[in-house]
C-alpha positions as CSV (number, residue, x, y, z in Angstrom):
1,M,0.0,0.0,0.0
2,P,1.5,3.4,-0.9
3,N,2.5,5.9,1.7
4,S,-0.4,8.2,2.4
5,G,1.8,11.2,3.0
6,N,2.6,13.9,0.4
7,V,5.2,13.4,-2.3
8,F,6.8,16.5,-3.7
9,L,7.5,16.3,-7.3
10,K,9.9,18.9,-8.7
11,L,10.7,19.3,-12.4
12,Q,13.9,20.9,-13.6
13,C,15.1,21.6,-17.1
14,A,17.9,24.0,-18.1
15,E,16.3,24.4,-21.5
16,L,13.1,26.0,-20.2
17,D,12.4,29.4,-18.6
18,D,10.2,29.6,-15.5
19,S,7.0,30.2,-17.5
20,R,7.5,27.2,-19.8
21,L,8.6,25.0,-16.9
22,Q,5.5,25.9,-15.0
23,S,3.3,25.2,-18.0
24,L,5.0,21.8,-18.4
25,T,4.4,21.2,-14.6
26,L,0.7,22.0,-14.9
27,D,0.4,19.7,-17.9
28,L,2.1,16.9,-16.0
29,A,-0.2,17.5,-13.0
30,K,-3.2,17.1,-15.3
31,S,-1.7,13.9,-16.8
32,L,-1.2,12.4,-13.3
33,R,-4.8,13.3,-12.3
34,D,-6.1,11.8,-15.5
35,E,-4.3,8.5,-14.7
36,N,-5.8,8.6,-11.2
37,I,-2.3,8.3,-9.6
38,G,-3.4,10.5,-6.7
39,V,-4.6,13.9,-5.6
40,V,-2.3,16.3,-7.4
41,K,-2.0,20.1,-6.7
42,R,0.4,22.9,-7.2
43,A,2.9,23.4,-4.4
44,E,2.4,26.7,-2.6
45,T,4.9,28.8,-0.8
46,P,4.1,31.2,2.0
47,P,3.4,34.6,0.5
48,N,5.6,37.6,1.1
49,I,3.9,40.7,2.5
50,G,2.6,42.8,-0.5
51,D,2.8,40.0,-3.0
52,K,-0.1,39.5,-5.5
53,G,-1.3,36.4,-7.1
54,D,-1.0,32.7,-6.1
55,P,2.2,31.9,-4.2
56,I,3.4,28.9,-6.2
57,T,6.7,27.1,-6.3
58,I,7.8,27.0,-10.0
59,G,8.1,23.4,-11.3
60,T,6.7,21.8,-8.2
61,I,3.5,19.8,-7.5
62,V,2.4,17.8,-4.5
63,M,0.9,14.4,-4.9
64,T,-1.1,12.4,-2.3
65,L,-0.9,8.9,-3.7
66,I,-3.9,6.6,-4.1
67,G,-4.3,3.1,-5.2
68,S,-2.0,0.2,-4.8
69,G,0.2,-2.1,-6.9
70,G,1.6,-1.0,-10.2
71,L,1.9,2.6,-9.1
72,A,5.5,2.9,-10.3
73,I,4.7,1.5,-13.8
74,K,1.7,3.8,-14.1
75,F,3.9,6.8,-13.0
76,L,6.6,5.9,-15.5
77,D,4.1,5.5,-18.3
78,V,2.9,9.1,-17.6
79,M,6.5,10.4,-17.4
80,K,7.8,8.8,-20.6
81,P,6.3,11.3,-23.1
82,Y,7.7,14.2,-21.0
83,F,11.2,12.8,-21.1
84,E,10.9,12.1,-24.9
85,R,10.0,15.8,-25.5
86,K,12.6,17.1,-23.1
87,P,15.5,14.7,-22.7
88,K,17.3,17.1,-20.3
89,L,14.3,17.1,-17.9
90,V,15.1,16.1,-14.3
91,L,12.4,14.9,-12.0
92,K,13.0,14.9,-8.3
93,L,10.6,13.1,-5.9
94,N,10.8,13.8,-2.2
95,R,9.1,12.5,0.9
96,P,10.2,13.4,4.4
97,D,12.1,10.1,4.7
98,K,13.5,9.5,1.1
99,S,14.1,11.0,-2.3
100,V,14.5,9.8,-5.9
101,E,15.8,11.5,-9.0
102,V,14.6,10.3,-12.5
103,T,16.2,11.5,-15.8
104,A,15.7,10.4,-19.4
105,E,18.6,8.0,-19.0
106,S,16.7,6.3,-16.2
107,L,14.1,5.2,-18.8
108,S,16.2,3.3,-21.2
109,G,16.9,-0.5,-21.5
110,R,18.0,-2.2,-18.3
111,Q,17.9,1.1,-16.4
112,L,14.1,1.2,-16.8
113,R,13.6,-2.0,-14.8
114,E,16.0,-0.6,-12.1
115,T,14.1,2.7,-12.0
116,S,10.8,0.9,-11.7
117,E,12.1,-1.1,-8.7
118,L,13.5,2.1,-7.2
119,L,10.1,3.9,-7.6
120,N,8.3,0.9,-6.1
121,R,10.4,1.2,-3.0
122,F,10.0,5.0,-2.9
123,F,6.2,4.8,-3.2
124,E,5.7,2.0,-0.7
125,D,5.9,2.5,3.1
């Protein structure tokens, strides 16, 4: 059974400016929601006095995982097209007790199986 706590997902890509990175992040959040991987929302930062607009953290979303079994494979299936479009994309997943980094190289050949096993351990309690 997956950990019921929040997972912070941060996208990084040197090829994208903040606006394009945030757009990609929101698109990914929608894809994750569509696949019913969990409750997905934008990560918010505490606002500074006098700031206007939503206090978001660029490139970051928060997932509360749902479901069980096969979550890593479902997650990787959602991520593959993003890495195909942006091979320099870096995905960092963080929980209070562990973290994982996934890159395009993590999704090739033998590395894919190892990444899947790593994500299974990350998503499980």
